[in-house]
C-alpha positions in Angstrom: 93.8 68.1 -60.7 91.9 71.1 -59.2 92.1 74.6 -60.6 95.5 76.0 -60.0 95.8 78.8 -57.4 98.6 80.3 -59.5 97.7 79.8 -63.1 94.6 80.1 -65.3 93.5 79.6 -68.9 92.7 82.6 -71.0 91.3 82.6 -74.5 90.8 85.1 -77.3 87.9 85.8 -79.7 86.8 83.2 -82.3 87.9 83.8 -85.8 85.4 84.0 -88.7 84.2 80.6 -89.9 86.6 79.2 -92.6 83.8 78.4 -94.9 81.5 81.0 -96.5 78.8 78.3 -96.7 78.4 74.9 -95.3 80.6 73.5 -92.6 84.0 75.0 -91.7 86.2 75.6 -88.7 86.9 78.6 -86.4 89.8 79.1 -84.1 90.9 81.1 -81.1 94.1 81.6 -79.1 94.2 79.7 -75.8 97.0 80.1 -73.3 98.0 79.5 -69.7 98.7 82.6 -67.7 100.2 83.4 -64.3 97.5 84.9 -62.1 99.7 87.3 -60.2 102.0 88.6 -63.1 99.5 88.2 -66.0 102.2 86.7 -68.1 101.8 83.7 -70.4 103.5 80.5 -69.2 103.9 77.0 -70.6 100.6 75.2 -70.9 101.7 72.3 -68.6 101.3 74.7 -65.6 97.4 74.9 -66.1 95.1 71.9 -65.6 94.6 70.2 -68.9 91.0 69.0 -68.2 89.8 72.6 -68.0 91.6 73.8 -71.1 89.1 75.6 -73.4 88.9 74.4 -77.0 91.0 76.3 -79.5 89.0 75.2 -82.5 85.6 74.1 -83.3 83.3 73.2 -86.2 81.1 76.0 -87.5 78.2 76.1 -89.9 77.2 79.2 -91.7 74.5 79.4 -94.4 74.0 76.3 -96.6 75.9 76.0 -99.8 73.0 76.1 -102.2 72.2 75.8 -105.9 69.2 75.7 -108.1 67.8 72.3 -109.1 65.4 72.1 -112.0 63.1 69.2 -113.0 62.7 68.0 -116.6 60.5 70.1 -118.8 56.8 69.1 -119.0 55.2 68.3 -122.4 53.8 71.3 -124.2 50.5 72.3 -122.7 48.7 72.0 -126.0 49.0 69.4 -128.8 48.3 71.9 -131.6 49.5 75.5 -131.6 51.0 77.9 -129.0 51.4 76.5 -125.4 53.8 76.5 -122.5 56.3 73.9 -121.1 56.8 74.0 -117.3 59.3 72.7 -114.8 59.8 72.8 -111.0 62.8 74.9 -109.8 64.0 74.6 -106.2 66.9 76.0 -104.2 68.7 73.1 -102.5 71.5 72.6 -100.1 74.4 71.1 -102.1 75.5 68.8 -99.3 72.2 66.9 -98.8 69.8 68.1 -101.6 67.3 69.4 -99.0 65.2 72.4 -100.1 66.3 75.6 -98.5 65.2 79.3 -98.6 65.8 80.9 -102.0 68.0 83.6 -100.4 70.8 81.0 -100.2 70.9 80.5 -104.0 73.1 83.3 -105.3 72.8 82.6 -109.0 69.8 83.9 -111.0 66.7 81.7 -110.7 66.2 79.6 -113.8 62.9 80.1 -115.7 60.0 77.8 -114.9 58.0 78.4 -118.0 58.8 78.7 -121.7 56.6 79.0 -124.8 56.3 76.0 -127.1 54.6 75.3 -130.4 53.1 71.9 -131.0 51.8 70.3 -134.2 51.4 66.7 -133.2 47.7 67.1 -132.4 46.8 69.3 -135.3 44.5 68.0 -137.9 46.1 68.1 -141.3 43.7 69.1 -144.0 43.4 66.2 -146.3 41.1 67.5 -149.0 40.3 70.8 -150.5 37.1 71.5 -152.5 35.4 74.4 -154.3 32.7 76.3 -152.5 30.3 78.7 -154.2 28.1 81.4 -153.0 24.5 82.0 -154.3 24.2 83.6 -157.7 23.6 87.4 -157.5 20.5 89.0 -159.0 20.7 89.7 -162.7 22.4 93.0 -163.4 19.6 94.0 -165.9 15.9 94.1 -165.2 15.2 93.6 -168.9 17.3 92.2 -171.7 20.8 90.8 -171.4 22.6 91.1 -168.0 25.0 89.1 -165.8 24.9 87.2 -162.6 27.9 86.7 -160.3 28.9 84.4 -157.5 32.0 83.8 -155.4 34.0 80.6 -156.0 36.6 79.7 -153.3 38.8 76.8 -152.3 38.5 75.5 -148.7 39.5 72.5 -146.7 37.4 70.6 -144.1 38.7 72.9 -141.4 37.1 75.8 -143.1 40.5 77.2 -144.0 41.0 78.8 -147.5 43.7 77.2 -149.6 45.1 76.9 -153.1 45.1 73.1 -153.5 41.8 72.7 -155.4 41.8 71.2 -158.8 41.5 74.1 -161.3 40.0 71.8 -163.9 36.9 71.3 -161.7 36.4 74.9 -160.7 32.8 76.0 -161.2 32.0 79.1 -163.1 
């Protein structure tokens, strides 16, 4: 059927996409009109092959969310360090990475502090250390000499675990 000399299809504007993100649908009014009077008539008067679509699929921005990897091990085995993870904004429908502007929630942290002790050397023994004796307090006669006696472990850390019965004078 050729275009009708008396009737024609008219259509309105498309509606907004039905989905705020991802795939949705948009619609418009389509009708058959009499060319001379401009009045709407039954659709069977217009050629069906040339009828414009009244709805179609639409895609707006991706529906996206944050995806985070597992936390890494602490960056050190003894003391203060950091744990890291990878954070990406991904399309919820196919898990493809998308621009971060599509992830509306706050971005998760990628780095947190950690404190590890697994690699720390545990002091196993403490012992007394002494300084040299000082000079005698008197040049002649009775005087005193002094020295410092302290308890340390093999990591050169002071402690209180030395045996008091073996403390030197």
